[in-house]
N, C-alpha and C positions, 0 to 999 in steps of 0.2 A: 326272108330277111328279118332280123331282130329289130325291135323298135330303135335301138341305138345305131343300127346300120342305116336306118331311114332318116334319122335326124340327129345332128350333133347337139350337145348342150350349148345354149346361148343365153347369157344373162341379159335381161331386157334393158338394163341400164347401159349396156355397151353397144347397142345397136344404133344405126343412123336414125335420126328423128323422123317420125311419121307425122304428116300434117294432113288435116282435113280441109275441104273447101269451105270458104265463107267464115273462116276463123273458128269453126267448131272444134271441139276437143274430144268428144266421145260419140261413138256409134252405139246405138241400141238396136238390137233386132229381137223380135219375138217369134218364137217357133211354136206352132200349134201342131201337135201330133195327132193324126187321125188314123185309126187302125181298124183292121178287120180281124176278129177273133173267130176261129173255126170251132163251132160247138162239138165237133167230132174229136177234138183234141183237148188235152189238159189246158186250162185257162192260163194265159201268160202271167196274169196277176190275179190275186183274190182279195176280196174284202171280208168274206166269211169262210171260216174253216169248215169243211164238210163235217156234220155231226158224228158220222161214223168213221171219219178219217179217210185216207186214201185219195184217189183222184177220180171221183165218179163222173160218168158221162151218160146223159148230158148234165152239165153243171149249170143248171138254170139260174140260180141266184147270182153267181159271179158273171156269167155271160150277160145277164140282163143288167147288172150293175154297169158294165161297160157300155151296153147298148143305149142306156139312158143318156149317156154323154152325147152320142151322135143324134139321138132323136130330140133332145131337149137342151142339154148343156151347151152344145156348140152354138146354138142360136142366141143364147144369152151372151156368149163371148163376142159374137159378131156385132151385137149392139154396142159393146164397149169399144171395139176397134173402130166402128163407124163414128162413134161419138168423138174420139180423139184423132180421127183421120189417120190411122196407123195402118200401113200395109204389112201384113204378117207373111211369114214363110210357112207354107203348109208342107210338113213332112208326112207323106201319105203312103200307106201300103198300096201297091199296084191294084190289088183286089178290091180296095175300098173305093176306087174311082167309080166303079159301076154299082157296088153294093150300097154306097151312100152318095149316089150321083148328085142330089141336091146340095150336099156339102161341097163337093168339087165344083159345082156350078157357081155357088155363092162366092167361093174363093176366086174362081176365074173371072167372074163379073167385076170383082173388086181389084183385079190386077195383082193378086198375091202371087208370090213365087211358089212353084211346085218343086219339092225335093223328093228324090227317091228314098224310100224307107222300107225296102224289101217288098216282095209281092204279098206276103202275109206276115202277121206278127209272130215271127218265129226266129229263134236264135240262128244267126247265120252259120254257125258251126254245125247245125242240124239240118240245114237245107241240103237236099240230095245233090244238087248241081248249082253251085254258087253263081257261076257265070250265066247260066240259063235264067236264074232268078233275077239277076241284075238286068239282063237283056229284056226279059218279059216286063219287068217294072218300067223300064225306060220306054218301051214301045207303047204301053198303055197310057202313060202320061203324055207322051208326044202326040198320040192319036187324039187325046181329049183336049189338050191345050194348044196344039199346033207348034209346040216348041219342045226340043229335047231338054230334059232336066240337066242342070249343070252341077248341082250339089247332091250329096248323098249323106244320109244319117242311118246307120245300121239299127235294126230293131233292138232296143235295149243297149245301143252302142256296141253291139257284138260284131266282131270281125274274125276272119280266119287269118292265117299267116299271109295269104295271097290277096286279101281284099283291096288294099290300095293299088296293087298292080292291075287287078281285074278292072277296077273302076277307071283307072287312067286309060287302059287299053280300050274300054268301051266308051270313051269320050267324056267322062266326068272330069270336071276341073277342080272341084273342091270336095272335102269330106269333113264331117263334124265330130267323128268319134274320138279324136285325139284331144282330150280336154286338158291340155298342158300349158296353155299360154293365154295372155290377154291381148295378143296381137296375132294376125295371121302369120303362119310360118310355112315353109316348104318341106314336103316329105319326098324322099327319093323313092323311085319305083324301079323295077327291074328294067334292064335294057337302057339305062341312062335317062329314063323319063322322070317326071315329077308330078305331084298333085299338091294343091294348097290345102292346108288345114285352117279352117275358119273357126274362131273361138266359139265353143258351145259351153254348156255348164251341167255339172251334176249337182251343184249346190243350190242354184236358183231354179230348181226343177221340182215341180209339184210331186212327182213320183217319190223322190228322195225324202222330201219334207213330210208328206202326208201319209204315204204308204209304208215307208221303211222306218223313218224316225218317229212317226206318229205324233207330230206336232199339232197343236190346235190351228185352226184355219188362218188366224191372223199372222202366223209365222211367215206366210208367203209375203205379205206386205212388209213386215219388219225386215226380213232378210233382203228382199229386193231393193228396198230403200237404202239399207246399210251398204249393200254391194254397190249400188249406184254412187253413193256419196264417196266411197273410198276410190273407186275407179275414176270418178270425176276429178278427185284430187290428184291421183296418180298421173292423170293426163295433162298436167300443167306444162310439161315439156314435150311429150310425145303421145300421140293419140292412142286410145284404148278402145276395146270392143266389149260391150256388155250384152250377154244373151239372157233372155228370160224364156223359160220353157213351161208350156201348159198343155194339159190334156183335157178334152171336154168332159170326160167322166169324173175328173178330179176337181179342177178349178171351176168347171161349169156347174158344179153342184150348188144348190141355192144358198147354203150356209158359207160357201167359200168365195163366190164370185165378187162380192164387194171388196175383198182384199186385193184381188187382182186389179180391179178398177181403180182403187185408191193408190196402188203402187204406180200405175200408169199416169194417173193424174199428177202425182208428185213429180215424176220424171218429166212430163210434158211441160210443167211450169218452169223448168230450168232452162237457162240460156246455154248456147254452145253445144247443143245435143241434136243429133240427126237420127231419125228412125229409118233404117235401111233394111233391105232383104239381104240374104246371103250372096246373091249374084252381084248386088251393088257393092258389097264389101269386097268381093273378089276383084271386080273391075277396078275399084279404087286402089287396092293393094298392088295389083299387077301394074297399074298405071304409074305408081310412084317410082318404079324402077329402082327401088332401094337395093343396096348390097344384100345379097342373099346370105343365109346362115352359113357359118364356116363349114368347110368340107369335113366330112366324117373322118375321124382319126382312125 
């Protein structure tokens, strides 16, 4: 199915009003991406270009750059979440559950949501068997947490033509790869089914800012606050969802963490804001029983 076959165009101003409990107007959710990088494969991302070019293996500098985030950076971030009493959503590779068990345990102990994020950090279009990868990821998360994950974020937001269908067929209720709206929307799947798209972000995402656009560390705070202020204003008539995305090896670095902390501090000081996880957003949206998006033409 083409994207336009899964969802019709819908102008946000023409939809029924979405309301949040308690008079709130904006939902903020923070997604922490925890990944396992296979040293036998080309690194998913790099901070250093190999001096002789190519894709050397092992690529120790770039593997270790990422590993630092799980050994050190994540724990800095946990202190920030604890300080502001924010429950995050953990988008975690299935393989990372055991490779970095203390991280998974810390998230579980804090009541964070676990989202499927592929079994390893690999483009879903290069996974030999996509359904098997989804099933294996689901089983590992369920075995560790005692709950099936309800949400999915593709590694690097990658999908095949069949991903929404496979996710729905395997019991997933929402997906984050479709970064096309500030409110949840419904995607059609084959066989007359559906799956909800919960707003995610490429813009307030440390990968885009720091690794691709090469901004200074303070850009994260500036952009997060600007994004918050505009969405807060937009939400005066109908609720909006703001996503903030972080990776331990990026925003958990010593020179960047303060800007993530200061962004959260600014948002937490504002009224009419709720911090939810993806499954809370899903339950709220489904519970509103609003009129669904218009049928595909």
